[in-house]
C-alpha distance (Angstrom), angle and dihedral (degrees) to the residues before:
residue distance angle dihedral
X1 . . .
X2 3.75 . .
X3 3.75 119.0 .
X4 3.82 121.0 -104.4
X5 3.73 122.0 -127.0
X6 3.74 90.1 -104.5
X7 3.93 89.3 49.9
X8 3.84 87.5 54.3
X9 3.87 93.8 50.2
X10 3.78 88.9 48.3
X11 3.82 88.6 49.8
X12 3.70 89.6 52.2
X13 3.67 91.6 51.3
X14 3.80 92.7 47.2
X15 3.80 87.4 54.8
X16 3.82 91.9 50.5
X17 3.74 92.3 -115.2
X18 3.82 113.0 153.4
X19 3.75 110.0 -135.3
X20 3.80 140.6 164.5
X21 3.76 121.6 -151.9
X22 3.75 125.0 -163.3
X23 3.76 120.6 -169.8
X24 3.84 121.1 -144.1
X25 3.77 141.9 153.1
X26 3.76 113.8 -62.1
X27 3.82 115.9 -78.9
X28 3.85 124.2 -164.7
X29 3.77 99.9 172.4
X30 3.84 139.1 40.8
X31 3.82 86.1 -119.9
X32 3.88 89.9 60.7
X33 3.72 93.4 49.7
X34 3.97 86.5 53.7
X35 3.81 90.0 47.6
X36 3.84 91.3 53.9
X37 3.79 89.9 45.9
X38 3.82 92.5 -127.2
X39 3.91 91.9 151.9
X40 3.75 88.0 62.5
X41 3.84 95.3 57.8
X42 3.89 98.2 32.6
X43 3.88 112.5 52.1
X44 3.80 123.1 -157.5
X45 3.83 139.7 51.0
X46 3.86 112.0 -24.8
X47 3.84 114.6 -158.2
X48 3.75 141.7 -154.6
X49 3.71 125.2 -153.3
X50 3.83 138.3 -148.2
X51 3.74 123.1 -164.0
X52 3.73 105.9 -155.4
X53 3.82 140.4 177.1
X54 3.78 129.9 -154.9
X55 3.75 127.7 -144.5
X56 3.83 88.5 -96.0
X57 3.75 90.0 57.5
X58 3.81 96.0 -108.3
X59 3.79 113.7 149.3
X60 3.76 122.3 -138.3
X61 3.79 129.5 -173.9
X62 3.70 109.9 -157.1
X63 3.77 118.8 -164.8
X64 3.71 120.0 -169.9
X65 3.85 142.8 160.0
X66 3.85 104.3 -69.7
X67 3.75 94.4 -123.0
X68 3.78 93.5 59.6
X69 3.72 122.2 111.9
X70 3.81 106.7 -162.2
X71 3.88 120.4 167.2
X72 3.79 111.8 -128.0
X73 3.79 88.2 -131.1
X74 3.79 94.5 56.7
X75 3.75 91.7 45.3
X76 3.84 90.6 51.4
X77 3.89 88.8 50.5
X78 3.92 88.9 49.3
X79 3.82 89.3 52.4
X80 3.84 93.4 46.8
X81 3.90 90.5 -117.6
X82 3.85 117.6 135.9
X83 3.86 96.0 -136.4
X84 3.78 140.1 -11.4
X85 3.82 133.0 -173.1
X86 3.77 134.7 175.4
X87 3.72 115.7 -70.0
X88 3.90 117.7 -124.8
X89 3.72 123.0 -94.3
X90 3.85 87.0 -113.0
X91 3.85 92.8 52.5
X92 3.95 86.7 49.2
X93 3.85 92.2 50.8
X94 3.92 91.4 44.3
X95 3.75 97.9 49.2
X96 3.87 105.5 28.7
X97 3.80 101.8 20.9
X98 3.86 95.4 -129.5
X99 3.76 136.4 104.0
X100 3.78 127.7 -118.8
X101 3.83 108.5 -76.5
X102 3.76 93.1 35.5
X103 3.87 98.0 66.6
X104 3.79 106.5 142.5
X105 3.84 138.3 158.9
X106 3.80 84.6 -118.0
X107 3.78 87.5 70.0
X108 3.75 86.7 73.1
X109 3.82 85.4 83.0
X110 3.89 84.0 73.3
X111 3.79 94.0 52.6
X112 3.80 95.7 84.4
X113 3.92 89.9 149.7
X114 3.76 87.6 57.0
X115 3.77 92.8 -131.6
X116 3.85 93.6 148.4
X117 3.77 127.7 74.0
X118 3.77 109.0 -144.9
X119 3.88 114.8 -137.9
X120 3.85 114.5 -167.8
X121 3.85 131.8 -166.4
X122 3.75 102.2 -116.7
X123 3.77 89.9 -139.9
X124 3.77 89.8 71.5
X125 3.81 93.7 64.7
X126 3.86 95.5 31.9
X127 3.92 93.6 101.9
X128 3.90 91.8 -107.8
X129 3.82 92.3 111.4
X130 3.69 130.7 54.0
X131 3.83 94.5 -161.4
X132 3.78 136.1 29.9
X133 3.82 114.8 -149.9
X134 3.90 125.0 -159.1
X135 3.73 139.8 145.9
X136 3.81 115.1 -79.9
X137 3.82 93.3 -133.5
X138 3.81 91.6 -62.5
X139 3.70 132.1 69.8
X140 3.75 92.3 -137.0
X141 3.91 93.4 80.4
X142 3.79 142.2 31.1
X143 3.71 124.3 -137.1
X144 3.76 122.7 -155.7
X145 3.80 123.9 -158.2
X146 3.72 135.6 165.4
X147 3.83 119.6 -102.8
X148 3.80 87.6 -110.6
X149 3.76 90.3 51.3
X150 3.88 89.9 47.7
X151 3.88 88.5 52.7
X152 3.77 90.9 50.7
X153 3.75 91.3 48.0
X154 3.84 91.0 53.0
X155 3.80 91.6 46.2
X156 3.65 90.7 53.7
X157 3.81 90.9 51.0
X158 3.74 91.1 50.2
X159 3.86 91.5 -120.5
X160 3.78 117.9 133.1
X161 3.79 109.8 -163.1
X162 3.78 121.0 -124.3
X163 3.91 99.5 -136.1
X164 3.78 111.8 -144.3
X165 3.79 125.7 -176.4
X166 3.72 101.5 -128.5
X167 3.82 99.1 176.5
X168 3.76 91.8 93.1
X169 3.76 93.6 49.7
X170 3.73 96.3 46.8
X171 3.79 109.0 109.3
X172 3.87 89.9 -173.1
X173 3.83 87.3 68.8
X174 3.76 93.9 50.5
């Protein structure tokens, strides 16, 4: 049974991870977060997430800075994978316990079988950001943690992030 948002927040507290959570209307896109001006009330790095599957059936959760535009094909080449595409909603619910629109690195807490490889934009742990912001298993809130807290969360889930430099792949920067 997947954890609820409150279960996640309780788990963060048990791990001694300082967090701040702000509830807001549901958001499904980066554009909607901008319309609601969430960035003005929650400082730090905001993320977007892609739940992908390769030809061999390996799942990857890719978490990057929200403004990035990284083509899936370029990301696959950078990871040394022949081809990736978006996993289905059913696969998302089955492996991470969240629905489309609520994809988040915090959902790794539900991947107890460790079926998902976690790919992380290296900029998020570069020291440039004091806080990392992501949905707490629902798109009706944003939870903010320090990079150290984020690392502690990942360690507790048994997921070691594969850090990838996405600056060069970001078509928004071009």
